[in-house]
N, C-alpha and C positions, 0 to 999 in steps of 0.2 A: 493573647497569643504571642505577641512580640516578646513579652517578659519570659514566657515559657521557653521560647527559642534562645533567648539570651542566657537563661539559666542552664539550659542544656549545653550551650556552647562552653560556658565556664566549666561545667562538670567534665565535659569531654576533654578539654585542654588540661584540666587539673589531673585527670586520670592518666593521660599520655605523659605528662611531666613527672608524675609519681613513678610510673613504670620506668621511664628513662633514668630517674634518680636511683631507683632500686638496682637497676641493671648496672649502672656505673659504680654504685657502692660495692656490689658483689665483686665486680671485676677488679676494683682497687684493692679489696681485701685479699682476694686470691693472689694478686701480683705481689703484695707485700709479704705474704706468708710463704711464697714460693710453691704454691700448690700445683699439682700436676694438671689440675683442671683449668689453669690459666689460659692455655692456648685454645682448648675446646670452647671455653666460655667466650673467648674473643671471636671465634667463628660464629658462635651462636648469636652474639650481639650484632655481628655484621649481617647475618641472615635476617635478624629482626629488623634492622634498619632498611634492608633491601625491600622486605615485605611492606614496611611502613611507607617507604617512598612510592612503591608501586600502588599501594592503596590510595595514597593522596593524589597521585597522578590520574588514576582511574576516576576518582571523584571529580577532579577538575575537568576531565574530558566530558563526563556526563553532564556537567553543569554548563557546558558550552552550548549556547542556543543554536538550534538547527534552523538554517535558513531554507525555507521551502518555497521561496518565491512570492509572487503577488498573491495577496489574500483575496478570496472571493466572498462577498456578502450578498444578502438579499437585494440590497439597493444598487450595488455596482456590478452585479453578475453579468449583464449583457456586455458592458464595456470591458470588464476585466477578462472575460473569456475570449472576446474578440481579440484583445491585445495579446493574450497568451498564444492563441492559434496563429496569429500573424507572426509573432516572434519565433515560433517553431517552424515557420515557412510552410504551413499547410494551406491548401486551397480552401477558401471559406465562402459560402454563399448564404446570405441572409434572405430567407424566404418570407412571404407574407404569412404572418402567424395566425393560426385559428383563434377564435375569440377566447378560448381558455388559456392561451399562452401569453406570457410576458414577451418572450422573444423565441426565435427558433433559427438555429444555424445548421447548415449541412457542411461538415468538414470532411475533406478527403485526405487520407493519410498517404505517405509516399508509396505504400503498397497498393493503393487504389481503393481501400475500404472507405465507404461513405458512412459516416456516423452522424446522426441527428442529435443535436444538443439543444435542449430547450428547458424553460422554466415555466411551470404552471402557476397561474394566478392564485388558485386555491391551495397550493402547496409551494409557496414561494421560497420556503426554507430548504427546498431540494432542487437539484439539477438532475434532469433525466437524460440518459444517453440511450440511443436506439440504433440498431443496424439490422439489416435483413439479408437473408439468403433466399432467392427465388428459385423454385424448382420448375423447370419447363416441362412441357407435355411429354417429350421423349423420356426424360428422367423419371417422371411419374409412372409412365408405362413400364419401365424396367423395374421400378420398385414394386408395382402391383404384381409383377410376375414372380416375385420372390416368395418362397413358402414361409419365410421367417421375418415378415415385416415388423412384427412387434419386437423381435430381438434387436433389430436395427434401431427402432425408436428408443428402446430401453438403453441401448449403448449411447445414443446421442444425449439422452436425458442425464445419464450418469456422468458423462464428461462435463456437461454444463453444471451439474451440481457440484462437482469437484472444483470447477472454476469459479463457483459462487456467482454465476451469471443468471439473471432471470430470463425466462423464455416463454414463448407461446407458439402454437402452430406445429409442435412436434407430435404428429399423429396422422392417422389416415382421414381424409386424403391429404398427403403432404404437398402443399402448394407453396408455402412461404414460411420460413423459420424466422421469427423476430426475437432478437436478443436485447435485453434491457439491463441497465445499470443505474443505480440511484446514488447521488453524492449529497450528503447533508451539508448545508452551508450555514451552520448555526454559530459560526465564529472561528472555526479552526480550519476550514477548507482553504487550500492554496492551489497554485498551479501544479504542484506536485501531485495532489489528489486527482486533478483533472487529467493530467497526462498519464498517470498510472491507470486510471479507469479506462481511458481510451486504449491503452496498450492491452489491458485485460480483455476488452471487447474484441479487439482484432485477433488476439490469440484464441479466444473462444470461437470466433467465426471460423478460423482456420481448423480448429478441432472438429467442428461440425462438418465443414466441407470435406476434410480428409476422411472422416468416418463414412459419410455418404459416398464419397468417391470410391472407397474401398469395396463398397457393396454393389453400387449401381453404375459407377463411372460417370462423373459429372461432365457435361459438355462445355468445359471452360478451362 
């Protein structure tokens, strides 16, 4: 494999060198013969060099490694996630984990959204995020009075599908909507993925809340 890359590099460099040599030779010939194409060819050569420089610069930028922060793995998930949440200044509560969990945190965002973050023992290569929207009795009564309950449910499900957020509880009787998000931690997960997932969860919760509020008026 390394030999193939080496040969490809040689061929690529030789190709560019050949093109540059041909272009320089043509321009020299036109200059010596006093051709009317001398000036246009000079502009063409300049444009070629600009495109070449832009291409090389783009390739260099693409090869710059992206720093996405602390890496999360199966073995360091509890400590890494707690460190990330602390550094972002979030309120964090570690609760007694049920037997199926490795750990479980409740993180509260600046907007007040409570998000549970936990790692299951039988699926340790995933981190699970959950948040809830509880519907009180008065809100349920207003929803039951609507002639188009199913339309409201479909609208909520559609918004969540677009957001790519898992959910349960969207249906009659509507008592609690639970939103879920799963992050694989198989070697590439970083704090970027955790923070992004939490932002997506908070946005999805806002979409659900706004949709229900538009139909029944939430008491909050």
